[in-house]
N, CA, C and O atoms as a GROMACS GRO file, in nm:
protein
  236
    1UNK      N    1  -1.365   0.247  -0.550
    1UNK     CA    2  -1.219   0.231  -0.510
    1UNK      C    3  -1.124   0.285  -0.427
    1UNK      O    4  -1.003   0.259  -0.424
    2UNK      N    5  -1.187   0.363  -0.360
    2UNK     CA    6  -1.115   0.408  -0.207
    2UNK      C    7  -1.161   0.308  -0.141
    2UNK      O    8  -1.073   0.231  -0.101
    3UNK      N    9  -1.297   0.272  -0.106
    3UNK     CA   10  -1.310   0.191   0.013
    3UNK      C   11  -1.283   0.062  -0.036
    3UNK      O   12  -1.324  -0.022   0.043
    4UNK      N   13  -1.220   0.005  -0.156
    4UNK     CA   14  -1.122  -0.116  -0.163
    4UNK      C   15  -1.015  -0.078  -0.109
    4UNK      O   16  -1.004  -0.135  -0.001
    5UNK      N   17  -0.924  -0.005  -0.133
    5UNK     CA   18  -0.807   0.059  -0.055
    5UNK      C   19  -0.772   0.053   0.075
    5UNK      O   20  -0.666   0.019   0.128
    6UNK      N   21  -0.919   0.108   0.138
    6UNK     CA   22  -0.878   0.138   0.283
    6UNK      C   23  -0.928  -0.051   0.367
    6UNK      O   24  -0.888  -0.107   0.469
    7UNK      N   25  -1.032  -0.094   0.258
    7UNK     CA   26  -1.019  -0.270   0.320
    7UNK      C   27  -0.932  -0.343   0.310
    7UNK      O   28  -0.919  -0.426   0.400
    8UNK      N   29  -0.850  -0.342   0.213
    8UNK     CA   30  -0.708  -0.387   0.184
    8UNK      C   31  -0.609  -0.363   0.276
    8UNK      O   32  -0.526  -0.450   0.304
    9UNK      N   33  -0.609  -0.230   0.339
    9UNK     CA   34  -0.489  -0.144   0.428
    9UNK      C   35  -0.569  -0.204   0.541
    9UNK      O   36  -0.491  -0.250   0.624
   10UNK      N   37  -0.703  -0.221   0.578
   10UNK     CA   38  -0.723  -0.276   0.708
   10UNK      C   39  -0.702  -0.434   0.708
   10UNK      O   40  -0.680  -0.495   0.812
   11UNK      N   41  -0.708  -0.476   0.621
   11UNK     CA   42  -0.664  -0.654   0.641
   11UNK      C   43  -0.535  -0.657   0.657
   11UNK      O   44  -0.484  -0.727   0.744
   12UNK      N   45  -0.470  -0.586   0.581
   12UNK     CA   46  -0.330  -0.629   0.563
   12UNK      C   47  -0.242  -0.566   0.662
   12UNK      O   48  -0.130  -0.616   0.670
   13UNK      N   49  -0.270  -0.465   0.740
   13UNK     CA   50  -0.170  -0.384   0.842
   13UNK      C   51  -0.291  -0.366   0.963
   13UNK      O   52  -0.280  -0.437   1.063
   14UNK      N   53  -0.388  -0.285   0.954
   14UNK     CA   54  -0.453  -0.273   1.075
   14UNK      C   55  -0.465  -0.387   1.170
   14UNK      O   56  -0.408  -0.397   1.279
   15UNK      N   57  -0.537  -0.461   1.122
   15UNK     CA   58  -0.592  -0.598   1.190
   15UNK      C   59  -0.505  -0.670   1.205
   15UNK      O   60  -0.540  -0.772   1.264
   16UNK      N   61  -0.375  -0.665   1.171
   16UNK     CA   62  -0.258  -0.772   1.188
   16UNK      C   63  -0.158  -0.694   1.284
   16UNK      O   64  -0.067  -0.763   1.330
   17UNK      N   65  -0.159  -0.579   1.316
   17UNK     CA   66  -0.072  -0.516   1.398
   17UNK      C   67  -0.128  -0.480   1.517
   17UNK      O   68  -0.233  -0.416   1.514
   18UNK      N   69  -0.062  -0.520   1.658
   18UNK     CA   70  -0.108  -0.433   1.783
   18UNK      C   71  -0.021  -0.330   1.788
   18UNK      O   72   0.099  -0.353   1.804
   19UNK      N   73  -0.069  -0.203   1.774
   19UNK     CA   74   0.044  -0.101   1.819
   19UNK      C   75  -0.031  -0.040   1.951
   19UNK      O   76  -0.151  -0.053   1.978
   20UNK      N   77   0.076   0.036   2.033
   20UNK     CA   78   0.069   0.069   2.157
   20UNK      C   79   0.027   0.203   2.119
   20UNK      O   80  -0.090   0.225   2.153
   21UNK      N   81   0.085   0.300   2.059
   21UNK     CA   82   0.033   0.473   2.058
   21UNK      C   83  -0.026   0.475   1.924
   21UNK      O   84  -0.012   0.380   1.847
   22UNK      N   85  -0.090   0.580   1.893
   22UNK     CA   86  -0.106   0.614   1.763
   22UNK      C   87  -0.021   0.638   1.674
   22UNK      O   88  -0.036   0.592   1.561
   23UNK      N   89   0.120   0.744   1.719
   23UNK     CA   90   0.204   0.750   1.635
   23UNK      C   91   0.227   0.618   1.588
   23UNK      O   92   0.221   0.601   1.466
   24UNK      N   93   0.253   0.515   1.665
   24UNK     CA   94   0.336   0.405   1.620
   24UNK      C   95   0.234   0.321   1.513
   24UNK      O   96   0.286   0.259   1.420
   25UNK      N   97   0.092   0.323   1.530
   25UNK     CA   98   0.006   0.303   1.413
   25UNK      C   99   0.001   0.375   1.263
   25UNK      O  100  -0.024   0.334   1.150
   26UNK      N  101   0.029   0.477   1.308
   26UNK     CA  102   0.045   0.585   1.160
   26UNK      C  103   0.190   0.562   1.104
   26UNK      O  104   0.210   0.577   0.983
   27UNK      N  105   0.287   0.527   1.186
   27UNK     CA  106   0.422   0.505   1.118
   27UNK      C  107   0.390   0.339   1.041
   27UNK      O  108   0.430   0.313   0.928
   28UNK      N  109   0.336   0.270   1.099
   28UNK     CA  110   0.310   0.124   1.027
   28UNK      C  111   0.262   0.148   0.899
   28UNK      O  112   0.320   0.133   0.791
   29UNK      N  113   0.118   0.199   0.930
   29UNK     CA  114   0.039   0.251   0.776
   29UNK      C  115   0.118   0.314   0.651
   29UNK      O  116   0.120   0.294   0.530
   30UNK      N  117   0.176   0.391   0.730
   30UNK     CA  118   0.245   0.472   0.613
   30UNK      C  119   0.362   0.403   0.591
   30UNK      O  120   0.412   0.465   0.496
   31UNK      N  121   0.441   0.309   0.620
   31UNK     CA  122   0.537   0.242   0.558
   31UNK      C  123   0.449   0.128   0.482
   31UNK      O  124   0.491   0.083   0.376
   32UNK      N  125   0.361   0.095   0.522
   32UNK     CA  126   0.278   0.003   0.410
   32UNK      C  127   0.228   0.067   0.306
   32UNK      O  128   0.229  -0.002   0.204
   33UNK      N  129   0.173   0.198   0.289
   33UNK     CA  130   0.149   0.227   0.191
   33UNK      C  131   0.262   0.263   0.115
   33UNK      O  132   0.248   0.238  -0.005
   34UNK      N  133   0.377   0.319   0.149
   34UNK     CA  134   0.499   0.366   0.070
   34UNK      C  135   0.559   0.273   0.034
   34UNK      O  136   0.608   0.281  -0.078
   35UNK      N  137   0.580   0.144   0.117
   35UNK     CA  138   0.704   0.036   0.087
   35UNK      C  139   0.632  -0.062  -0.015
   35UNK      O  140   0.706  -0.112  -0.100
   36UNK      N  141   0.490  -0.099  -0.015
   36UNK     CA  142   0.429  -0.174  -0.047
   36UNK      C  143   0.319  -0.100  -0.158
   36UNK      O  144   0.348  -0.106  -0.277
   37UNK      N  145   0.236  -0.056  -0.131
   37UNK     CA  146   0.106  -0.008  -0.183
   37UNK      C  147   0.138   0.061  -0.322
   37UNK      O  148   0.084   0.038  -0.431
   38UNK      N  149   0.230   0.140  -0.297
   38UNK     CA  150   0.266   0.238  -0.404
   38UNK      C  151   0.322   0.185  -0.518
   38UNK      O  152   0.302   0.218  -0.635
   39UNK      N  153   0.412   0.078  -0.461
   39UNK     CA  154   0.543   0.064  -0.580
   39UNK      C  155   0.544  -0.078  -0.592
   39UNK      O  156   0.622  -0.110  -0.682
   40UNK      N  157   0.484  -0.184  -0.534
   40UNK     CA  158   0.445  -0.288  -0.597
   40UNK      C  159   0.324  -0.345  -0.640
   40UNK      O  160   0.326  -0.425  -0.734
   41UNK      N  161   0.186  -0.305  -0.567
   41UNK     CA  162   0.086  -0.329  -0.592
   41UNK      C  163   0.046  -0.280  -0.741
   41UNK      O  164   0.073  -0.166  -0.780
   42UNK      N  165  -0.035  -0.394  -0.837
   42UNK     CA  166  -0.051  -0.368  -0.936
   42UNK      C  167  -0.186  -0.250  -0.965
   42UNK      O  168  -0.280  -0.259  -0.887
   43UNK      N  169  -0.195  -0.148  -1.071
   43UNK     CA  170  -0.282  -0.076  -1.054
   43UNK      C  171  -0.318  -0.071  -1.200
   43UNK      O  172  -0.247  -0.085  -1.299
   44UNK      N  173  -0.449  -0.048  -1.187
   44UNK     CA  174  -0.552  -0.067  -1.310
   44UNK      C  175  -0.516   0.046  -1.408
   44UNK      O  176  -0.507   0.026  -1.529
   45UNK      N  177  -0.497   0.158  -1.355
   45UNK     CA  178  -0.440   0.253  -1.462
   45UNK      C  179  -0.328   0.257  -1.535
   45UNK      O  180  -0.308   0.314  -1.642
   46UNK      N  181  -0.246   0.181  -1.460
   46UNK     CA  182  -0.106   0.134  -1.539
   46UNK      C  183  -0.096  -0.010  -1.623
   46UNK      O  184   0.003  -0.077  -1.652
   47UNK      N  185  -0.238  -0.029  -1.651
   47UNK     CA  186  -0.267  -0.185  -1.713
   47UNK      C  187  -0.221  -0.314  -1.675
   47UNK      O  188  -0.180  -0.409  -1.741
   48UNK      N  189  -0.242  -0.293  -1.520
   48UNK     CA  190  -0.241  -0.387  -1.422
   48UNK      C  191  -0.074  -0.438  -1.394
   48UNK      O  192  -0.035  -0.551  -1.364
   49UNK      N  193   0.004  -0.321  -1.415
   49UNK     CA  194   0.106  -0.376  -1.366
   49UNK      C  195   0.145  -0.282  -1.228
   49UNK      O  196   0.063  -0.203  -1.181
   50UNK      N  197   0.263  -0.299  -1.178
   50UNK     CA  198   0.334  -0.208  -1.066
   50UNK      C  199   0.388  -0.066  -1.090
   50UNK      O  200   0.458  -0.059  -1.191
   51UNK      N  201   0.377   0.016  -1.040
   51UNK     CA  202   0.464   0.137  -1.102
   51UNK      C  203   0.603   0.101  -1.095
   51UNK      O  204   0.669   0.152  -1.186
   52UNK      N  205   0.665   0.031  -1.018
   52UNK     CA  206   0.819  -0.026  -1.045
   52UNK      C  207   0.821  -0.087  -1.193
   52UNK      O  208   0.889  -0.037  -1.283
   53UNK      N  209   0.746  -0.194  -1.210
   53UNK     CA  210   0.774  -0.228  -1.332
   53UNK      C  211   0.707  -0.140  -1.492
   53UNK      O  212   0.734  -0.164  -1.609
   54UNK      N  213   0.634  -0.057  -1.444
   54UNK     CA  214   0.587   0.079  -1.542
   54UNK      C  215   0.724   0.152  -1.555
   54UNK      O  216   0.782   0.149  -1.664
   55UNK      N  217   0.761   0.197  -1.482
   55UNK     CA  218   0.896   0.265  -1.459
   55UNK      C  219   1.007   0.230  -1.553
   55UNK      O  220   1.062   0.298  -1.639
   56UNK      N  221   1.030   0.075  -1.505
   56UNK     CA  222   1.147  -0.037  -1.579
   56UNK      C  223   1.088  -0.034  -1.728
   56UNK      O  224   1.178  -0.020  -1.812
   57UNK      N  225   0.979  -0.042  -1.774
   57UNK     CA  226   0.905  -0.036  -1.928
   57UNK      C  227   0.974   0.100  -1.950
   57UNK      O  228   1.078   0.099  -2.016
   58UNK      N  229   0.933   0.201  -1.910
   58UNK     CA  230   0.960   0.347  -1.977
   58UNK      C  231   1.090   0.380  -1.998
   58UNK      O  232   1.114   0.455  -2.093
   59UNK      N  233   1.212   0.327  -1.909
   59UNK     CA  234   1.296   0.376  -1.922
   59UNK      C  235   1.417   0.306  -2.026
   59UNK      O  236   1.524   0.365  -2.045
   0.00000   0.00000   0.00000
């Protein structure tokens, strides 16, 4: 599962972004994880819905 996460992260962010510094790369990866991966991407543990959809259903 972790290998799949890192492969997706690399293909969506790392290989498509040319960063000048390590700090810039860290910020770009952090934005990708926080802004997309955690809130939008469907999760197996949540019955293949995103955390946002899960929270809306629970409310």
